[in-house]
N, C-alpha and C positions, 0 to 999 in steps of 0.2 A: 925279274918281275916282282913287284912288291906283294907282300902277304897282308891280308885283311882278316879280322876276326869278327864273327857274327854271334855275339852273346845274345841269349834270349832273356828278356826282362819282363816282369809283371809290374803293376803299379806299386807293389810292396818290395821290389828288388830283383836281384838276379836269380833266375831259375836255373840257368845252365851257362857255364862258360865254354866258349869254343876254344879248345886247346890246340886244334889242328890248323884252323884258318884256311883261307882259300887264296891262291895266287890270282891276282887280278891286274890288268894292265895299268889301272889308275883308280882314283876315287870314284870316277863316273862309272866304271865297270863294276866296282864294288857295290855302288848304289843300285845298279841294274840287277846284280845277284840278289841283293836284299829284297828288292821289289818282286822278285820271282821266287822268294821263299828260301833262297840260299841252300837248296837241296834238302831242307829240313821239313818243310810244310808246303802243301799246295794252297793256291788261293782259295779253293773251295773249302778246305779245312779251316783256313784262317777266318773266312767270313761266316762259315756255317756252324762253327762250334762256339757256343756261348762262353766256354771256358777261356777261349783265346781272345775275347773281346778287349782285354786290356794288355795283351801281350804285344811285344815289339822286339825287333832286332835292334841292338845297339852295335853299330859297326865301328870298329877301331882299327887304327893303322898298326904297323909293325911295332911301334913303341907303346901300343895299347892306349893311345889317346883316342877318345871317342870323337868320331867325325860327324855322325848323324844317326838318327833312329828312324825306323820304318815300322809303323804299326801293322800287325798281322791283318787287320781289317782293310789295309790299303794294298795288299799284295795283288799283283797283276798276273793274268794267265800268260803262259808261254804262247807266242804267236808264230815264231819263226823257228826253223830247224836249228839255227845257231843260238837260240835262247837257252838259258840254263835249263837243264832237264834232270829228271829223276830225283831220287832221294838217296843218293849213294852214301851220304854221311849220316852219322848217328849223333844225337845229343848225349853228352855224358856229364 
């Protein structure tokens, strides 16, 4: 299963590099993880904290090529039991 990296960026640059990454079936699954906060932040935190207004996930593949970005303000709530859950990972 390919690994994807979810770096956190602000308008001025990288805040935190994801050195662990997450195994996802494909780029679509990685996009779903990013849209659900990638275990880092909840949609409520992303939308409700003014500090995060310019933050976004920059999702990269195993070769660290950026595939897409997802603004924290666009995060979606988990709706199904199979959706990404919890915040088991820590930013470093």
